[in-house]
N, C-alpha and C positions, 0 to 999 in steps of 0.2 A: 590149247593155250595153257600155260602154267602160271602160277602166282606164288609169291612168298611173302610171309608176314613176319616182321621182327619188331616186337614191342610197338614203338611209336611210328614205325615206317611201314609203308605198304607199296609193293612193286608188282607190276603186271608185265610178264614177258610174253610178247606176241610171237606167234609162229613165224619162223623165218625160212626163206627159200632162196635158192639161186635165181639169177635173172631168167634162166631158161625154164625153171619150174614154175615161175610166177604165172606164165601164160598158159600153163597146163591145168591150173586150178579151175574148179567149177565156180562160175560167177555167183556171188552172194551179195546182194545189195547191202552196203554199209560195212562189209567185212574189212578189217584192218589186218595188214601183215607187213613184214619187214623184208625188203630186198637186200640181202646181205652183200651181194656183189657190188651194188651201187650205193650202199649205205644210205638208204632212203626209205621212209615209210610210204606205203601205198594203200589205196582203198578201192573198192568196187562201187561205182555209182549206180543209179537206178536203171541205167541202160546196159549194165554189165561191162562197162568200160573201166580200165585200170587207170587211176590218176595218182600223181605224186602228192604228198602232203608237204607243202612248203612252209618252213618255219621262218618267220620274219625276224630279221635283226633290226632292233630299234636304235641301237647305239653303233658307233663305228667312226672311222677316221679316214682322212685323205691328206696327202702331202702334195704341194704345188710349188715348183721351183722355177725361177727365171734362169734362162740360158742366154739371154741377149746381151746383158751388160757384164763387163769384166773389169778387173783392176786397171787394165790398159785403156778401157773404153767404158767408164761407169755412167750411170744416170746422174746428171747434175741437177741438184735441187736448188731452187731460187730462195734467197733469204727472205724471211718474214712473210712467207707465203705457204698456204696449204697445198703441198705437192702430193699428187697421187703416187704412191709407191708402185712402180711398174712391175708386172710379173707376166711374162709371155707363156707361162705353163709349158716351157720347153721340156721339162721333166716332171712327171707326176706319178703318184701311187694312188689308185682308186680301187684296189682289190678288196679293201676292207670297209667300204662304205656301208651304211645301213641299207636294208632291202628297198626302201621307198625313195632312195636318193640316187640320182644318176651322176651328180657332181656337186661339190660344195662351193665351187668357184666358177663364175661366168666371166670370160675374158672377151667382151665385145667392145662396143663403143664406150660403155661405162662399166669397166671391170669391177666386180663386186663379189663378196661372199654372200651366198644366197641360202634361204631356208624356205621350206614348203609350208611349215606349220606354225601357227600361233601357240606359244607356250613351251617351245623347245628350249633346251639349254645347251650351250656350247662352251668349249675351251679353245682359245685361239692363241697359237704361239707364232710370233713373227721373228725370223732370223735374218740378219743381213750384216754386211761389212761396210763401214763408212769412215770418211774423214771429213774434217771441217776446216775452213780456211783461216779461222781466228783462234788464237790460243785460249780465249775465254768463251769460245763458242759452245752452244748447247742446242738441243733439238727436242721436239715433242712429237711422239707418235699419237695419232688420234684415230679412234674408231668411230666412224661417221655413218649414221643411218639416214641422213638427210636425202633430199630429192635431187641432189647435184647442184642445186642453186643455193639453198639455205642449209648449212651444216647442222646436224643434230648429233653432238658428240656424247656418246654414252660411256666412254672410258678413255683414259689417256695415260701415257708414261713419259716422264722426262728423262732425257739422256744427257750425259756429260762426257767429255773427252779428256781423261786424265793424262794420257800420253802426250797431249799437246796438239797443235794444229798440223795439218797435212801429214798425219800419221794414221794409217788405217786401224780401226778398232772393230772388234766383233761384238755384235749386240744381239740380245734375245729378250723379247718382251712378251709376256703372257697375260691374258685377261680372260675372265669368265663372263659370259654374256647370256642373256635370255632374249627370246624373240616374241614381240607383240606385233600388232598390226602394222606399225611403221616399218619395222625391220622386214617383215614379209613383203610389204609393198615395194620397198626401195632397195633392199639388200644392204650390205655394209661395205664401205670403202675404207682402205687403210691410207691415211694421210700422214705426211711428215712435214712439220713446220720448223725449219732451222733458223737460228739467229743470224747465220752467215752462210755463204755458199757452201754446199755440202755435196760430196760425191758418194754414190751408193752402188754396190753390186752384191752378188750372191744372195739375192732375196729368196726366201722360202717361207711358205705358210704351212703349218701343221694345224688342221682344223678337225676337231673331235666333237661329235654330238654325244653328250653325256646323259641326255634325257629327252625322250619324245613325249609330247603331250598326247593324252588319250583322246 
């Protein structure tokens, strides 16, 4: 093992081996070494077995996009009603999720953004394309952590349609949120309440965990 010291910094360089050489080493309980072929740290346990050292990722992101609705066949939202923004997860990216998360979005009977931990922080971006039936129409996006019966709105964004009615507009709304007991228990729904009938398609969610509670 070698080491180098440079004023305020200290580095330890572990012995490194090819994958084939790793298994030719004499077992030594607690010994650390670097498998350069697989780019992973390994160690010997008390029984002489070789184990990988897994480095957890506490932050990460996922993208969830709807492929069901299109410009020719959009989701139609009812006026003056909290409509759930539909997302069938037809296209998704989950390669870069945190180590302890299998998915950020659950698309079951009650589709919701989910979190495992109290005290986490997230940034959520909602993208979609929409048109409304009235020239003076508007809509509100609501982030709801209620139980599905009584809404609990923790953030909202108002939308207007400057190009006029029956013309598609591209929208993007971002909010920062944190998770406490109610969020963990219920998850978070994305609701849209339009003033008039509204058509929506090309829905996608970018969900990023920016902090994990200890």
